[in-house]
C-alpha positions in Angstrom: 0.0 0.1 0.0 1.3 3.4 -1.0 -0.1 6.8 -2.3 1.2 9.5 -4.6 -0.3 13.0 -3.8 -0.8 15.5 -6.6 2.3 17.7 -6.7 0.3 20.8 -6.1 -1.5 19.6 -2.8 1.3 19.6 -0.3 1.9 23.1 0.5 4.2 25.1 3.0 1.6 25.7 5.6 -1.1 23.2 5.0 -2.6 20.8 2.3 -4.9 22.2 -0.3 -6.4 21.0 -3.6 -9.4 21.0 -5.9 -12.0 18.4 -5.0 -12.1 15.7 -7.8 -9.0 17.0 -9.6 -6.1 17.1 -7.2 -7.7 16.0 -3.8 -9.9 13.4 -2.7 -10.9 10.6 -0.1 -7.8 8.6 -0.9 -5.5 11.6 -0.1 -7.5 12.3 3.1 -6.9 8.5 4.0 -3.1 8.8 3.3 -2.8 11.9 5.4 -4.5 10.2 8.3 -2.2 7.3 8.0 1.1 9.5 7.8 -0.1 11.8 10.6 -1.0 9.0 12.9 2.2 7.1 12.3 4.2 10.3 13.0 2.1 10.9 16.2 2.5 7.4 17.5 6.3 7.8 17.0 6.2 10.8 19.3 4.2 9.0 22.0 0.9 10.3 21.1 -2.3 8.7 20.5 -5.5 10.7 20.1 -6.5 13.2 17.4 -9.3 15.6 17.4 -10.9 16.0 14.0 -13.3 18.8 12.7 -14.4 20.3 9.3 -15.8 23.3 7.6 -19.1 23.8 5.9 -18.0 22.8 2.3 -19.9 20.3 0.4 -16.8 17.9 0.2 -15.7 18.2 3.9 -18.0 15.2 5.3 -16.6 12.7 2.8 -12.9 13.9 3.5 -13.5 13.6 7.2 -14.7 10.0 7.0 -11.7 9.1 5.0 -9.4 10.9 7.2 -10.8 9.1 10.3 -10.4 5.8 8.6 -6.8 6.7 7.9 -6.0 7.6 11.4 -7.7 4.6 12.8 -5.7 2.3 10.4 -2.5 3.5 11.7 -3.5 3.0 15.4 -4.7 6.4 16.5 -8.0 7.1 18.5 -10.1 10.0 17.0 -12.2 12.6 18.7 -14.7 13.8 16.2 -15.9 17.3 17.1 -17.9 17.9 13.9 -18.4 20.9 12.0 -17.1 24.2 13.3 -14.4 27.0 12.8 -10.7 25.9 12.7 -10.0 27.8 15.9 -12.6 25.5 17.7 -10.5 22.6 16.5 -7.5 24.3 17.9 -9.3 24.9 21.1 -10.2 21.2 21.2 -6.6 20.3 20.8 -5.2 23.0 23.2 -7.6 22.4 26.1 -8.2 18.8 26.3 -5.5 16.8 28.1 -6.2 13.5 26.5 -5.7 15.0 22.9 -2.2 15.0 21.3 -3.0 16.3 17.7 -5.6 17.9 15.7 -6.7 18.2 12.1 -9.3 20.6 10.6 -10.6 19.9 7.1 -11.0 23.4 5.5 -10.6 25.2 2.3 -10.0 28.3 4.3 -10.7 31.3 1.9 -10.4 29.4 -1.4 -13.2 28.9 -3.9 -15.9 26.5 -3.0 -14.4 23.5 -5.2 -11.3 23.6 -3.0 -10.7 21.9 0.2 -7.6 21.2 2.6 -6.2 20.3 5.9 -4.7 22.4 8.8 -2.9 20.4 11.2 -1.5 20.7 14.8 1.0 18.2 16.4 1.3 18.1 20.1 0.5 21.8 20.5 2.8 22.8 17.7 2.1 23.8 14.2 2.6 21.1 11.5 4.0 22.7 8.4 7.0 22.8 5.9 9.1 19.7 6.3 6.4 17.9 8.4 4.0 18.1 5.2 6.7 17.0 2.9 7.4 14.1 5.0 3.8 12.9 4.7 4.3 12.8 0.9 7.5 10.9 1.3 6.0 8.3 3.7 3.0 7.9 1.5 4.9 7.3 -1.5 7.0 4.6 0.3 3.9 3.2 2.1 5.7 3.7 5.4 2.8 3.5 7.6 2.2 2.1 11.0 -0.6 -0.4 11.2 -3.2 -0.6 14.1 -6.7 -0.1 15.2 -8.1 3.0 16.5 -11.5 4.0 18.1 -13.5 6.8 17.0 -15.9 8.9 19.5 -18.0 12.1 19.0 -17.5 15.1 21.5 -19.4 18.2 21.7 -16.9 20.9 21.9 -18.9 24.1 21.0 -20.5 25.2 24.3 -17.2 25.1 26.2 -15.5 26.8 23.3 -18.2 29.8 23.4 -17.6 29.8 27.3 -13.9 30.3 26.6 -14.5 33.1 24.1 -16.6 35.0 26.6 -13.9 35.2 29.1 -12.1 37.6 26.7 -14.4 40.4 28.3 -14.0 39.2 31.9 -13.6 41.9 34.3 -15.2 44.5 32.2 -18.2 46.0 33.6 -21.4 44.9 31.9 -22.6 48.5 31.9 -19.8 49.7 29.9 -20.7 47.2 27.1 -24.6 47.2 27.3 -24.8 50.0 24.7 -22.6 48.6 22.1 -24.3 47.9 18.7 -22.2 45.5 16.6 -22.6 44.1 12.9 -21.3 40.7 12.1 -20.7 38.8 8.9 -19.9 35.2 8.8 -20.0 35.0 4.9 -21.9 31.5 5.1 -18.5 30.0 6.5 -18.0 27.5 9.3 -17.9 30.3 12.0 -21.6 30.9 11.6 -23.2 28.8 14.2 -20.4 29.4 16.8 -21.0 33.3 16.0 -24.8 32.9 16.8 -24.0 31.3 20.1 -21.4 34.0 21.0 -23.5 37.1 20.2 -26.4 35.5 22.2 -24.1 35.8 25.3 -22.4 39.1 24.5 -23.9 42.4 26.1 -25.2 44.9 23.6 -27.1 44.6 20.4 -26.0 42.5 17.6 -26.8 42.2 13.9 -25.5 39.0 11.9 -25.5 38.3 8.3 -24.9 35.0 6.5 -24.6 32.9 9.6 -26.1 29.9 7.7 -23.4 27.7 6.6 -23.4 27.2 2.9 -20.3 25.7 1.1 -21.4 27.3 -2.1 -20.9 30.9 -0.5 -24.0 32.3 -2.1 -23.6 36.0 -0.9 -20.0 36.7 -1.3 -16.5 35.0 -1.1 -15.3 34.7 2.5 -12.2 36.6 2.5 -12.4 39.6 4.7 -9.1 41.0 3.4 -10.6 42.0 -0.1 -12.6 45.0 0.0 -15.5 44.0 -2.2 -16.3 41.1 0.3 -16.9 43.8 3.2 -19.6 45.6 1.3 -22.7 43.9 2.9 -21.1 44.5 6.2 -20.4 48.3 5.4 -23.9 48.6 4.3 -25.3 47.0 7.6 -23.1 49.4 9.7 -24.4 52.4 7.8 -28.0 51.3 7.8 -28.5 50.4 11.5 -25.8 53.2 12.6 -23.7 50.5 14.3 -20.5 51.0 16.4 -18.5 48.9 14.1 -18.6 45.7 12.1 -16.4 42.4 12.2 -16.2 39.8 9.2 -14.6 36.2 9.1 -13.0 34.1 6.5 -14.6 30.8 5.5 -13.2 28.8 8.4 -13.1 31.6 11.1 -9.2 32.1 11.7 -9.0 35.3 10.0 -10.7 38.6 10.9 -11.8 41.7 9.1 -13.2 44.8 10.4 -14.9 48.4 9.6 -15.5 51.1 12.0 -18.6 53.0 12.4 -18.0 55.2 9.3 -17.4 52.2 7.2 -13.7 52.6 7.0 -11.9 49.3 6.9 -9.6 48.5 9.8 -6.9 46.4 8.1 -5.0 43.6 10.0 -2.1 45.6 11.0 -4.4 48.4 12.3 -6.2 46.0 14.3 -2.9 45.0 15.8 -2.2 48.5 16.7 -5.5 48.5 18.7 -4.7 45.1 20.5 -1.1 46.4 21.2 -2.2 49.5 22.9 -4.5 47.6 25.0 -2.1 44.7 25.7 1.0 47.0 26.5 -1.0 48.5 29.4 -1.5 45.0 30.8 2.1 43.6 29.8 4.5 46.4 29.7 7.6 45.9 27.6 6.0 42.8 25.6 7.2 41.6 22.4 4.6 42.0 19.6 5.0 40.2 16.3 3.8 41.3 12.8 4.6 39.9 9.4 6.7 41.7 6.9 3.6 43.4 5.1 2.6 45.3 8.2 2.7 49.1 8.2 5.6 51.0 9.7 3.0 52.8 11.7 2.5 49.6 13.6 6.0 49.1 14.6 6.5 52.8 15.5 3.4 52.6 17.8 4.4 49.4 19.6 7.9 51.1 20.1 6.3 54.3 21.2 4.3 52.5 23.8 7.2 50.8 25.3 6.8 47.4 23.7 9.4 45.4 21.4 8.2 45.3 17.9 9.5 42.2 15.9 8.9 41.9 12.1 8.7 38.2 11.1 7.9 36.0 8.1 4.5 35.9 6.5 2.7 32.6 7.2 0.4 31.6 10.3 2.6 28.5 11.0 5.9 30.7 10.9 4.2 33.3 13.3 3.1 30.9 15.8 6.4 29.2 15.9 8.0 32.5 16.4 5.7 33.4 19.4 6.6 30.1 20.9 10.2 30.9 20.6 10.1 34.6 21.9 7.2 34.3 24.3 5.3 37.1 22.5 1.9 37.4 24.0 0.5 38.9 20.6 1.2 38.7 17.1 -0.7 39.3 13.7 -0.6 39.2 10.1 -1.9 41.7 7.5 -3.9 38.8 6.3 -6.2 39.1 9.5 -4.7 36.2 11.5 -4.5 37.6 15.1 -2.6 35.4 17.6 -3.3 36.0 21.4 -1.0 33.9 23.8 -2.1 36.6 26.6 -5.0 34.9 28.5 -5.2 32.6 25.5 -3.5 29.8 23.7 -1.4 31.6 21.0 -3.3 30.4 17.9 -5.2 32.5 15.4 -8.9 32.8 16.4 -10.9 35.5 14.8 -13.9 35.1 17.1 -11.5 35.6 20.1 -9.9 38.5 18.4 -13.5 40.1 17.9 -14.1 39.8 21.6 -10.8 41.2 22.5 -11.7 44.1 20.1 -14.7 44.8 22.3 -12.5 44.5 25.4 -9.8 46.7 24.0 -12.2 49.6 23.1 -13.8 49.4 26.5 -10.5 49.3 28.4 -9.2 52.2 26.4 -12.2 54.2 26.9 -12.5 55.0 23.1 -14.9 53.9 20.5 -13.5 51.7 17.6 -14.1 54.5 15.3 -12.1 56.8 17.5 -9.2 54.4 17.7 -9.2 54.0 13.9 -9.3 57.8 13.6 -6.2 58.2 15.5 -4.1 56.3 13.1 -1.8 58.2 10.9 -3.2 58.8 7.3 -0.8 56.7 5.3 -1.2 55.8 1.5 -0.6 52.3 0.8 -1.0 49.7 -2.1 -3.1 46.5 -1.3 -1.3 43.3 -1.5 -0.1 43.3 -5.2 0.4 39.6 -6.5 2.2 38.9 -9.9 2.2 35.6 -11.6 5.8 34.3 -12.1 7.2 31.0 -13.0 7.5 28.8 -10.1 11.1 28.0 -11.0 12.0 31.8 -11.1 10.1 33.3 -8.0 12.8 32.6 -5.3 15.6 33.4 -7.8 14.3 36.8 -8.5 14.3 37.7 -4.8 17.8 36.6 -4.7 18.7 38.8 -7.6 16.8 41.8 -6.2 18.9 41.3 -2.8 22.2 41.0 -4.7 21.5 44.4 -6.5 20.5 46.1 -3.2 23.6 44.7 -1.5 25.7 46.4 -3.9 24.0 49.7 -3.2 25.5 51.3 0.1 22.6 53.7 0.5 19.8 50.9 0.5 18.1 50.2 3.9 17.1 46.6 3.4 15.4 44.0 5.8 15.6 40.5 4.3 13.6 38.7 6.9 11.1 37.5 4.3 12.0 38.7 0.7 13.2 42.2 0.7 11.6 45.1 2.6 13.3 48.4 1.6 13.0 51.6 3.8 13.4 55.1 2.0 12.6 58.7 3.0 9.4 58.1 1.1 8.4 55.1 3.1 9.0 51.4 2.3 8.4 48.8 -0.3 8.3 45.0 -0.2 9.0 42.2 -2.7 8.5 38.6 -1.6 8.0 35.2 -3.0 4.7 33.5 -2.0 5.1 30.2 -0.3 2.0 28.7 -1.5 1.5 30.1 -5.0 3.6 30.8 -8.1 3.4 34.5 -7.4 5.5 37.4 -6.3 3.9 39.7 -3.7 4.7 43.5 -3.5 3.5 46.2 -1.3 4.4 49.7 -0.6 3.4 52.5 1.9 4.1 56.2 1.9 2.7 59.4 3.6 1.6 60.7 0.3 0.8 59.6 -3.4 3.7 61.2 -5.0 6.0 59.1 -2.5 4.0 56.0 -3.2 4.4 56.6 -7.0 8.3 56.7 -6.5 8.3 53.6 -4.4 6.2 51.8 -7.1 9.0 52.9 -9.6 11.6 51.3 -7.5 9.7 48.1 -7.4 9.2 48.2 -11.2 12.8 48.9 -11.8 13.8 45.9 -9.9 11.4 43.6 -11.7 12.5 45.0 -15.0 16.2 44.3 -14.2 15.2 40.7 -13.6 13.1 40.6 -16.8 9.8 40.9 -15.3 7.0 43.4 -15.4 4.4 44.0 -12.9 1.5 43.5 -15.5 -1.9 42.0 -14.5 -2.1 41.3 -10.8 -2.6 37.5 -10.2 -5.8 36.4 -8.4 -5.8 34.6 -5.0 
């Protein structure tokens, strides 16, 4: 018995593919067998399994459980729910040694995939490559495992509510908040959460539908926030929160409809957190605004710029003991009073708490941020074989320029008097990612010229941006 995965499915941070084309039940079974074999070798025995609301998820879940059982692991099936609920089941239960969430995250409806956690640590990179090697060689342990069903949702909601512990009910009673679950897996958990939160709550699209009939569940794209903005405007709400398809990424708008991007949310969380944990290290990815790093420093914290990727950020948090981290993509990680994984529902509760503790509305907090001009994340198709080579060429050219101020944590981030620009290779797709930020449009134009000049020197042009 052996299994060959489609070459595109085993990715840096997770496993992902197109149902019926590059991913199916046989892959799920092989993932179960490999994961169980590695967990048994490490002394583990029991795995929590959950799935998102995609049409293909229950079939993959069934095959995954078969694979885990066939290599001797017992399975705790927690059913459908957001990815952070699976992380919670793994982190909080003493008898669980690993977890697997079946989810296509924010990909189109015909995709699905797997996010994994292994004895409390993210399972990515080499770990995923190793699953492919083991499958090809058929190097799987054999055994028999059991399967039980466990209800985790009520306990998970209890834990989310602790995020506002200690804040007087009166100071929250007047809140009016809009929520958009985008027909993703977070819908039922969101309904249970808002039923217990003080204030008035208006929810959109909490019915789970794997075809995403209303809009695509990716809150980092402005067009997907149109319904939430309309709700906030129509009902005169204090702010609005949106989730991605599996509830581990957050989007937000303030009471005037202004988007609060991932790094801007982190500025609010940092201000709140540094009052409670003075001098703390706060991590953000290389795509985050300079304003965030400067604010953390100004508030007495230790800003740390790190590589993009939820698994990489989680690993860096463990290493540094940072109580808070975040990414431009809306992944927010709280280790302060929580478990250190990315949970958009918990981040939303902490946004309510931060606003209350800082004594300012979310709209005021957003309004205090410096008015910077920046590009969205610009993505350009480039041949897979060239993408890392181009970054190396850019690094070499910049190294020869003594005036260049370069941070090469992840690709190249170049600071200039106009602001900064970034060029990095995506770990998950055949694209280069660029971003730039300045205090005015003229500065931004000059930064974009520098990006274009570097691309041209490597025989590329910016051209049409690639899709997600």
